C-alpha positions in Angstrom: 21.2 39.1 -6.1 22.1 37.2 -9.0 22.7 34.2 -7.1 19.5 34.3 -5.3 17.2 34.8 -8.4 19.6 31.9 -10.1 18.4 29.5 -7.5 15.4 30.7 -6.9 14.6 30.1 -10.5 16.1 26.4 -10.3 14.4 25.8 -7.7 11.0 26.9 -9.0 11.9 24.9 -12.3 12.6 21.8 -10.1 9.5 22.0 -8.5 7.4 22.2 -11.6 9.3 19.4 -13.4 8.5 17.2 -10.4 4.8 17.8 -10.7 4.8 16.6 -14.5 6.8 14.1 -14.2 5.8 10.5 -15.5 4.7 8.2 -12.5 6.6 5.1 -12.4 5.1 2.2 -14.4 3.7 -0.2 -11.9 5.6 -2.9 -12.9 8.9 -1.4 -12.4 7.8 -0.8 -9.1 6.9 -4.3 -8.1 9.9 -5.7 -9.6 12.0 -2.9 -7.8 10.3 -4.2 -4.5 11.0 -7.7 -5.3 14.5 -7.4 -5.7 14.9 -5.3 -2.5 12.4 -8.2 -1.0 14.8 -10.9 -2.2 18.0 -9.7 -0.9 15.7 -8.6 2.3 14.6 -11.7 3.1 11.1 -10.0 3.5 7.8 -9.9 1.9 6.1 -7.3 -0.7 3.2 -5.2 0.7 1.8 -3.1 -2.1 -1.2 -0.8 -1.6 -3.4 0.5 -4.5 -4.7 4.2 -3.1 -5.3 7.9 -4.3 -4.4 11.1 -2.6 -8.1 11.9 -2.2 -8.8 8.3 0.0 -9.4 9.5 3.5 -9.2 5.3 4.3 -5.8 5.3 2.4 -4.4 8.0 4.9 -5.7 6.0 7.7 -4.4 2.7 6.4 -0.6 5.1 6.1 -1.0 6.6 9.6 -1.9 3.6 10.8 1.3 1.2 9.3 3.5 4.5 10.2 2.1 4.6 13.7 5.5 4.9 16.0 3.9 1.2 17.7 3.6 -0.1 13.8 6.1 1.0 11.9 9.3 -1.0 13.0 7.0 -4.3 12.7 6.1 -3.6 9.3 9.3 -2.5 7.9 11.1 -5.1 9.3 9.1 -7.7 7.1 8.1 -6.0 4.1 8.9 -3.9 1.2 6.3 -1.1 1.0 5.1 0.2 -2.0 2.2 2.5 -3.4 0.4 2.2 -6.8 -1.6 5.3 -7.6 -5.0 4.6 -9.0 -8.5 6.2 -9.5 -7.3 9.9 -9.2 -9.4 12.8 -10.0 -9.2 14.4 -13.9 -6.7 16.9 -12.9 -4.4 14.6 -10.9 -4.5 11.6 -13.4 -0.6 12.2 -14.2 0.0 11.2 -10.1 -1.5 7.4 -11.7 1.4 4.5 -12.1 1.2 3.3 -15.7 -0.3 -0.3 -15.7 -1.7 0.0 -12.1 -5.1 -0.2 -12.4 -4.8 -3.3 -14.7 -2.5 -5.0 -11.7 -5.5 -4.5 -9.6 -7.8 -5.9 -12.0 -5.6 -8.9 -12.8 -5.6 -9.5 -8.8 -9.6 -9.1 -8.7 -9.7 -5.6 -6.9 -11.6 -4.0 -9.9 -14.8 -2.1 -8.1 -13.4 -3.1 -4.9 -12.5 0.2 -3.4 -9.1 1.1 -2.1 -6.9 1.2 -0.2 -7.0 -2.2 -1.9 -3.4 -4.5 -0.9 -1.6 -7.5 -1.9 1.0 -9.5 0.1 3.9 -11.4 -2.4 6.6 -13.4 -1.5 10.0 -12.0 -2.8 9.5 -14.3 -5.8 6.2 -12.7 -6.9 3.3 -14.9 -5.8 0.5 -13.9 -4.3 0.3 -14.9 -0.9 -2.9 -12.5 0.6 -5.2 -9.4 -0.7 -6.9 -7.5 1.3 -10.6 -9.4 0.4 -11.9 -11.4 2.8 -13.7 -14.6 1.9 -15.6 -17.6 2.8 -14.0 -21.0 3.0 -14.2 -22.7 -0.3 -14.6 -19.0 -2.3 -12.5 -18.3 -5.1 -10.2 -15.2 -5.9 -13.0 -13.4 -7.7 -15.5 -13.7 -4.9 -15.1 -11.8 -1.0 -15.2 -8.4 0.5 -12.2 -5.7 0.2 -11.2 -4.7 4.3 -9.5 -1.9 2.6 -8.0 -0.2 5.8 -9.2 -2.2 8.4 -10.9 -1.2 11.7 -13.9 -3.3 12.6 -13.1 -6.4 15.0 -13.9 -8.6 12.0 -11.5 -6.6 9.4 -8.9 -6.0 12.3 -9.0 -9.9 12.5 -8.6 -10.8 8.7 -5.4 -8.4 8.8 -3.6 -10.0 11.6 -4.2 -13.5 10.5 -2.8 -12.3 6.9 0.4 -10.6 9.2 0.3 -13.9 11.3 0.6 -16.3 7.9 3.1 -14.3 6.2 5.4 -12.8 8.7 7.0 -14.0 11.6 5.7 -11.0 14.1 4.9 -12.8 17.7 1.3 -12.6 19.1 2.8 -9.6 21.7 3.6 -7.8 17.9 0.4 -8.3 16.5 -1.6 -7.4 19.1 -0.1 -4.0 19.2 -1.0 -3.6 15.4 -4.3 -4.9 16.5 -4.9 -2.5 19.2 -3.9 0.7 16.5 -6.2 -0.7 13.7 -8.8 -0.9 15.7 -8.7 2.8 16.5 -9.7 3.4 12.8 -12.8 2.4 13.7 -13.5 5.6 16.0 -11.7 7.8 14.0 
């Protein structure tokens, strides 16, 4: 009986510390991802999200769908940075994540907002669809792609940042188009 109480006390202590543990700073998350990407010859896909964000959950569900998951994992080191949490969940936010999003013109763009880096940390793409000739500060966040226009933009990003074949891109296109009706 004493063992049971001891084990229960350890579990509760661990759960409490896990809930109050400080989130990892954004620059550390990025640097760790870049190190892995360099080693594995991949790109880095960073998604800014929050626990309350339904479209963020749709993006995760789409990327983790059995038809897509392997394709994303083979091409990207995927990381999430928490931003814009409610007051009672501010402890979940990655320090420096909001500033990083702002640096890449994601302020006031809504979430999810995502970035694609090469393994040297050079920004290749972001989730803002722009007209030709527009600057980085311009454009409209596609967030979790759902409409034909948004998904086409996302597929173009994947086509230009990976070695995915057309058949693989079509699988991703079909899965993300399902988001419009969900």
